[in-house]
N, C-alpha and C positions, 0 to 999 in steps of 0.2 A: 267650620265651628260649624255646628247644629247648635237653633235654637227650642228648647223642647216646648213643645206646646201646653200649654194648662189652660182649665175649667174648676172651676174649684168645686160646680155643683153638676159634672161630668161625669164623677166617678162612685156614686153611692152604689151600685150596681155592686161592686166590687167585694164593697163590702159587704151587701146581702151574702152573694155568693157563697165567701171564704166562711161565713158560718150558718151558712144553711138559713137564712131565712127567705122569706115568700119576697119576690120582689112583681109588679107590675105597673111600674115604671116611674118615672124619679118622684119624690117625695114635693113638696111643697116647702123649699126653702126660700128666703132672702137674707139679705146682709145690708142690717141698719144700722148706724152712726151716729151716735148719742154724744150731744157736747158735754164736757164734764167740768171744764174753768177755764179759764187762762187762753183761750182760741185752742186747748185741745180736745183729741174724739176720743173715742173709744168704741170698737168698732163691736158687734157681735151677731151669728148666725140665728132670725128667730123661724125658728121650725111650726110651722100650721098655720093655720088662720085663725084660730080663736085663741086669747087671752093664755100665755102660760103658763102651763103648771108647775114647774117644776125647774129654777136655771141651774145648770150648772155651769163652775166655775175651776180650766187647770190651774193644771201645774205648771212649776216654773219649765223654760224654753220649750213649751207646747204651744199649741194654741187651741181656736172651738173644735177646731174637727176631729183632734183628737177623740169627742164623744159621739161621733157618726154613727157608728155599730151599732152603741147604747141608742142613742136617739129611734133611731132603726126598729130597734127591736122591743121600745115602748110605745113604738107609735100614740102619741101623747103629742098636744102644739108646749113648747118649751124656746126655750130661750138659754142658750151658749155663750160664754161671750171671751171674748177677745181681753184676756189683762192686760192692764198697762205695759209698754213697752216689749209686748205679742205680740203675732196675727198681724190683721191690720191696723190696728190702735197706735195711738200716738203717744209718745212716753212718760213717763209717770211723773208726778208731782217732783219739782226740781230732779228728775232724773230717778228718780228711786221705788223702787221696787219692791219695798217692803211692808208686809199684809196690810199695816197699819195708815200707810200712804196708798197701797192699793184697796185699803174699804174704803175710804172716800169717793172715789171715784168709782167703786162699784156699785155705789149704795147710791148712786142720781140714776146711769144707767139700770138697776134692779126699777127704779122709783118710777123711770118713765117707759119699761119694759114690760113688766111681769112684776106689777104691785098686789098683784093679789097670788101669787106666787106658793103654795103651800109647803114646797120642799125647796133648799135648796144646799147642791151636792158640789164640795168641792173638794178636788185633790190634790196633796200634795202643796205647794206651794197657795192655788188657790183656798186648801182648804186650813191654810192657816190664816188666809185673806179670811174667807167665810165668817171662822170666828170672833176675827174683829169687827168685820160687818154685823156682829149677832149684838155686838155691846154699843156701837154707836147709831146705829139702826135698828133694834131689836123686833119692830114689828114688821119687819121686812121676812124677819129669819120665823117660820113656825116651824119648820121643822130641820132641822141639822146633819147631813151624811158627810164625814171625815174619811175621806177612799186615802190611806195607807200614810195615817197623818197626825199626827199628834205636834205638842210644841215640845214633844220631850229629842226633837229631831237635833243632834245635831253634824259638825263636822264630818266625825269619823262614821258615823251610819250613813254617813248621804256623799259618802269619800268614791265612788262607782259613781254617781251618776253628774257627779261635779270636777269628773277627770273627762268624762262624754261632751260635757257644759264647756270650759273651759278648752278646748280645744283651736287645731286652727280657725281662724276668722272668714277664714275665705279660703276653697276646692278646685281645683283646676278642670274637672268636670264634674258630673252628674254621676256617673262608675263614682267616684272617687270619694262620692258624700254617703254613696249610698254605701263601700264598702264597710266604712267607719261606723257608718249607723247600726249596720246588721252584727257587727263583731261585738258591740257594745247591747244587743238586745238578742239574747240564743231564746228568749225567750218565744220569738214573734216571726216569721212567716216572712220572705224577703219580700213577698207580693205585699203587703202591711208598711212594710217599712219605706219600699218606694211609694206608698201613695202618700205613707207623712212626708216622708220624704218631700211632695210634690207642695205638696201646702204647708210647712215648715221655714220652706225656703224659697229666696229666688234669683231666679239667672240674670246676670247681668250683662251688659248689653255685650262687653267680650268676652262669654261665652261660661265665667268664672261663676260660682254659688256661692253666697251668703247666710247662712240663719237669721231668718227676716228677725229673732230677739239680741241678733250681734249689733244692729244697728243701732241701738240706744243702749248707753256708758250706766249700768245702775250708781248711783249713787252710795251707794254701804260698801266704805275702804277697807272689811274685814271678816274674814268669816268670822270672828272669833265674835264681833259685834254681832255680825246678823245674825248669829244663834243665839248668843244671849239674850236681841230681839224679842224672835220668836219665845222662850222661858215664858215671859211673860205672860203673856196667851192664858196659860195654863189656871192664871186667874179669872180668865176672861171664861174658861170648863166653868170654875166652882159656879159660878155667878147664873150660867145656862137655868134658862128656865123653859123650856119647850124638848121636844120628845130629840133624844140624840141620837145617829149610831157611828159608829167605828166598821169600816170593814177592811180588814185587812188581808196584803198578799203575805202567804206565806214562804212563799220561795225566799232564800236569799240577796236577789234583789231589793226585799224590804228595806222600808226603812222606821218600820217598828219594830219594837220587842216587847216582850214581856212586863218590863218593869213601865213601859209607855202604857201598854194595858191595864193595869193593874193600879197606876196612876190615877187615870182616865176614869177607872168604878171606882175608886174610891173618895174621887170630887165630884162623879154624877153617877151613882148605884142604880137606876135605871136602866142606866144605856144599855141600849141592844149591840152587842160587838160580832160582827161577823168574820170566819173565817176563811178567804179561798184557797183552797186549798195548790191549786194549777196557778197561781198569778204571782207575779211579782208585785217590783213596785206600781205601777203602771197594769193595773187591774186593770180595769176599761179598754185596756190591749189589749192582754193577754187572757180575758174572759169575760168579757161583752154581754155574751146573756145572762150568765149567774149575777151578773151586774144589776143590770136590768132589771130581773127576777127579783131581787135584794131591795131594793128601790120602788120598785112593784106596793112590792107587800110593808112597805115600813112608809108609804105616802096612805096608804091604806089604814094604815093600821091606829 
């Protein structure tokens, strides 16, 4: 049985090389944990030595490293959070990963590590959780970027993603977990997916592999109940008082459709909407340089 070595800070050169970014050596990145209550901690990656200017919140079944290439392209101090029950963070409140429950924990982390950040960027479940943060802590969300998500996401739109997430609980080998990931991610290179698996899964002492997010059971009993909760976030969109940008992937893997976009613009007519033609749901994985450019422009506008 071969144990595969893993150093989460040793792979940044691969991110840079894959998209043609200059690389002069490892960036300054550290992992930091914040207690969020009940003896639970949330872990984050803190990029740079100055106060973070941007907060990144990943999607369901992902982790803070999903933003690595975007972070390298931006070259700014920022914070990338591991959401409850994901990455190196502990389980959510009562085992829940619902946006409203995540929001309370995320608020604590932002107050602790990035209280002056000018932009919050949330993708998928992280975007929905960011909307919830804007309601309970509006002073912490000065600008909001939603990456391929609106409260209109439902079971049908996200079926392909859910099929992947709800797959086997463990895998006999790294090759097995990698090949399943490749099969569900046709827009990504195998090298990037290999890196993603290393960041998002752990090898057990017996050599088998398990996704980090499968370590904890979500408290949401049914998909129907989960998605009905998401739809209530439309009212929070209506109540936003800060600049908003939706970045929508236009490949079939996206979970945002024209009706979602229209509803968002109905509730926030001044919102900026950007279509990324060469990206699916994971815009940060499919088109990281374009996403970084859009975020930098939005932050400066």
